[in-house]
N, C-alpha and C positions, 0 to 999 in steps of 0.2 A: 406150454402144451395146448393144442386147440383141436377142435373138430369142426367140420363144416356141415351146414344143413341148408338145403334149398327151401325157399319160402315163396308162397304164392298169395298169402294174405297175412294180416297182422293179428289174427285171432288168437294166437298162442299167448298165454299170460306173460311169458318171458319177453314178448315183443311189445307189450303195452307201452313202455316208455317211448317207443318210436311212434306209436299211434296217437299219443297224447302230447305231441311236441308243442301244440298250441295251448297247453294247460301247464305252464311252468310251476304254478303253486303246488300242483300235485307232485311234481318231481322234487320240489324243496321238502315237502312233507316226508317223502321217502328217502331223503338224503342222497339223491342221485342227480347227475347232470348229463346233458347230451353234448358230445363233441361233434362238430359238423365241419366237413371239408377235409381234404387230404392232409394239409399241414397240421391242423389241430388234432386230427385222429392220430397222426404219427407222433406228435408230441405227447399225447396221452399214453400211447403204447410204450413210449420210451421213458415215461415218468415213474415215480414211486407210487402213484395213485392206483388204487384197486380198480380194475376194469371188469365190468359186468358182462358185456357182450359187444360184438361188432356186427354191423350190417352194411354190406357194400355190394356193388356189382361184381359178378364173378370174374370179369376180365381184370380186376385190380388185385385179386387175391395174391398172385405171385409177387407183386410189388411190396405187399405187406408181410409176406411170409417170414422174413428174418425177424421182424419185430414181434410177430405173433409167437414164433417158436421160442423167443427169449423170455416170454412171460411165465411167471410161476403158477398163475391160476390155470384151472382147467376151463378154457374159454370156449364158447360156441360162437363161430363166425357164421352169420346168416347171409345167404347169397340170394340176390334178386337183381333182375335187370333194372337199370336206372329209370326207365319209363314206368315200370311197375312200381318202383319205390315212390315215385312222384304221385302216382295214382293212389297208393296206399296211404301216404303221409298227408297228401292234400295240398301240397304246394311244390313249385318247381325248385330244383336244386342244381347248382352249377356243376358240382362234382359227383355227388351221390354217395360219398363215404360218411358213415355215421358210427358212433360208438357211445356206450353208456359207461360212465365212471361213477365212483362213489365219492361224495364230498368228504374230505378228511376231517378228523377232529380239529377243533380250532387251535390256532397258535395261542400259547399262553403269553400274556402281557409281561409277566415276570421273566419268562424265557427270552423274549425279544430284548428286554432291557438288559438282561444279564449276559446273554451269549453273543449278541451281534457286535460286530466291530464298531469301535468308536472313531469319529463322532457319529451318532445315530442320525439317520435320515428316514423319518416315518411320514406316512401320508394318511390323512383321515378324510372321510366324506360325510357331509351332512345333507340330508334330504335330496340325495341324488337318485332319482327314480328311473331315469332313462337308461335302459340296459346297454344300448349301443354306446352311449357316452361313457358309462362306467367301464365298459370293456376297453375303450380307447384310453381312458385314464390308467387302467391297469397296465396296458402295453407300455405307456410312457414311464410308469413306475419302475418296471423291470428294465427298460432301456436306460434309465438314468440312475439306477442303483438304489432305489428306495428299498428298505429292508423289511417293511411290513405295511399292510394296508389295514386301517381300522375303519370298519363300515358302521356308521351310525344307525341307530334303531329306526330312523325314518328313511333309510336308503334301500334300494333294491339289492338283491344278492348278486355278487359278481359271478356266481355259478349258474345264473340263468343262461339258457342256450344262446341268446343273442349277445350277452355279455362275453361269454366264453369265446364265441366266434369272432367278435370284434377285438378281443384281446389277442387273437391269433394263437390262442393256447398258452400265452405267457402267464395266465393266472395259475398255471400248474407250477410256476417257479416262485411264486410270491406268497409268503405267510400271510394269512388273512384272519382277522378277528372280527366276527360278525356279532355285534353286541345284542341285537334283537333276539337271536336264536340261542346263543351259547354263553350267556352271561354267567352261568353257574361255574364256568371254568376260571373266572377271574375274581380275585380277592382284593377288595379295597378296604382301607382301614375303617371307614365309617359304615360300610355295609358288607361285612365279611362273608355273608351267606346269601346275598341277593341273587335272584335269577332275572331281575328286570333292570339291567344296567342302561344307563344313558350316556350319550357321547359327552355331555357336560361333565359327568363324574369321571369318565375316563381321562379327559383332558386335565382335570384337576389332579388326578393321580399322577399323570405324566409330569406336570409342573412341580409336584411335590418331590419327584425324583430328579429334578434338575433339567427336564426337557422343555425347551422353549416352544410354545405353541403359537404359530404364525398363521394368521387368517389371510387367505387369498381373497381380498375384498375389493372389488373395483370401485366402490363408491366411498373412497377415502381420499382426503387431501393431505394427510399427515405424513405418509412415507411412501416412496416409490420403491420398486423392486431392488434397484441398485444400492439403495441406502440400508436395506435390511441385512442382518448378520446371520448367515447360514453356516458359519464355521464350527459351531458347537453342536451339541445334541439338540435336534429340533424335530418338530412335527408340523407339517404344512396341511392346513385344513381347506378343503374346497367345498363349495355349495352348489346348488342347482343354478342353471342359467336364468331361470325365471325369478326366483326370490333370493338367490344367493344364500349366504350363511344365516341361520336363524339368529335373532337377537340374543337368545340365551347362550348359544354356543359362542357367538362373537364376544360376549361379555367375559368369558373365562379365558380368552386368548391373551397372550402377552402383548400382541400388537396386530394391527391390520395393515396389510401391505397391498399396493396396487401396481399393476403393470401400466406404465404411462402410455396413454392413447389419446388421440384427438377427441374433442367433445362429441363429435358426430357418432362415435362408436361407444356403445354402452358397455360391452364386455366381449370376451372371447368364449368360444366353445370350451367347456371345462377340460376336454382333452388337450386342446391347444394351450390353455392356461397352465395346465400341469406341466407340459413340456417346457414352457418358458421358465416357470418357477424352479423346476428341478434342474434344468440346465444351469441356471444361475447359481444354485446351490453347489453343483459340481464345479463350476468355474471358480467360485470362492474357495473351494477345497482343493483347487489346483489339479482336478482330475481331467479337465478339458482345457 
């Protein structure tokens, strides 16, 4: 069920998330995210995620009507011309469709380990702060069947607007564990009540449950990708393009694996590296 309301400014408190799109930390604090673009907004409306509001040019309303009418919430759809939207928001938009959704409660590590089909294929990120790259990695996770994403405490949130946009809304299909924000949901044997979890501790807990932790590390001469074993339960860890995986995280992994490349190339973009690693995992599992 929804109602429409024409807007000529973003002064209404309900429209503040659209007026503060350049302040993503404010959105994180409120537990919300902004979906941008037709495909991403459609995927949000078709998902199980709670939708707060929608803002779009009036000419697109009929195209979205079936999805809006199927929602259980009492939604307000704010209508404004695309030119006015760009003036209000402060930057140009290719399509002009926007929506605000609520970040869901975190996935439980125990639920992932217990309920997902075996063999497990998990992905973790360490110190990945570029939202666009994180979004591209998320898209590849969903494309190649990763069952959950573990976001280390030094990484950006995959629910930042640019990350959601670059994922093309596939973040709505991937269980996410954000250690920096929601550690209280996860119980580890040595720290049963901590709210300050670290990726190192999470990987140690995975290894204790029989999950191999494989570091995607370009600066290693010990093992190349085709020599690694992805046929069992495993978690592949990716770092930033600049510094890669931190020494502390690297130290708790079972092994470091590199994509073979000529000496003139230092590394791949993390999204591209994730696609290569996850494709190889699927190939070994005879899914491709």
